[in-house]
N, C-alpha and C positions, 0 to 999 in steps of 0.2 A: 100401201101394202102395214098393217098394223104391225105393232112389233106384241112380242109377248112378250105374256108375266114373267120369263123368265130372266128376259133381259131389261126388261125394268125391275125385278125387287136388285139385281146385280144394279147397274147404275144407281139404284138412289139407297145401296147400303156401300159402292163405293161413296159417294159424297158424305154421307154420313159418316167414316172414318176416314177421307179428307179432312171436313169442317173441323171434326174432333183434333186434328193434327194441327190446327190451326188453331183452336181453343186451348191444346196446348203449347204447345210453342208458345202462344203469349203467355201464359203463366207464366213459366220456365224463365222468358225473361224479364219476368213484373220481378220476379224474387229471385236476382240475380241481378238486380240493378246497379248498374257498371255509375253510373249519374246520383244515386244517393249517398249519402251519409253513414259511412260507417264508423260506427264506437269504434275508438281507438285508433280509427284511419289516421296517415299522416297528410294527407290532398283530401279536400270535399270542394265541390263550387255549393258555394253558398245563394246566386242569386244571379243571375242572369235578365238585360235589357234586352231587349232590340230597338235601336235604335232607330234604322229604315231597314226596309225588306231584305239589305242585303247584312249590315252591317248591326253585330252586337257587342254589348260592352260586359263582362265578366268579373263574377266576384269569387275569386277563386280564394281561399284558406289551406294555408300548407303551418303547418308544423307551430301554432297557436299564432300567425300575425296573415296580412290578408294581400291577395296582391290583385290591381283592378287590370287586365289582359280587353282589347278590344280587336276582335276577331271581326269577317268577311268584306274588305275591302281590297286594298292587290296587295298586301300582309299582314301580316299578323304583327299586331304592337302589345308590348306592354305599358300601364301605362306608369302605371311605380306602384311600389309598396307602402302601403297606411300604417301609421306607428302600428307598434304593438302592445301589449298591455301595462307595460313597464314603461311603453311613451322611447322606446328605444327605435330607429328606423328600420 
């Protein structure tokens, strides 16, 4: 039994609507990216380095200072604060 022309058009229309919603939600997420640096923000992720498939080393900026953070193992570990611009810890 062949589907009628109306049911094919309804299926194609539904597919177009679903694909449009996926594209729109992707653009919305990209526009409100939580990981991106915001001017004037107090917290920013500067860089991330993959050490192995599970663990990552993150460089985080917080109020003008930098923090090294190791994530992905049995627990997350703060490696330490890097000296600030004035040399203070």
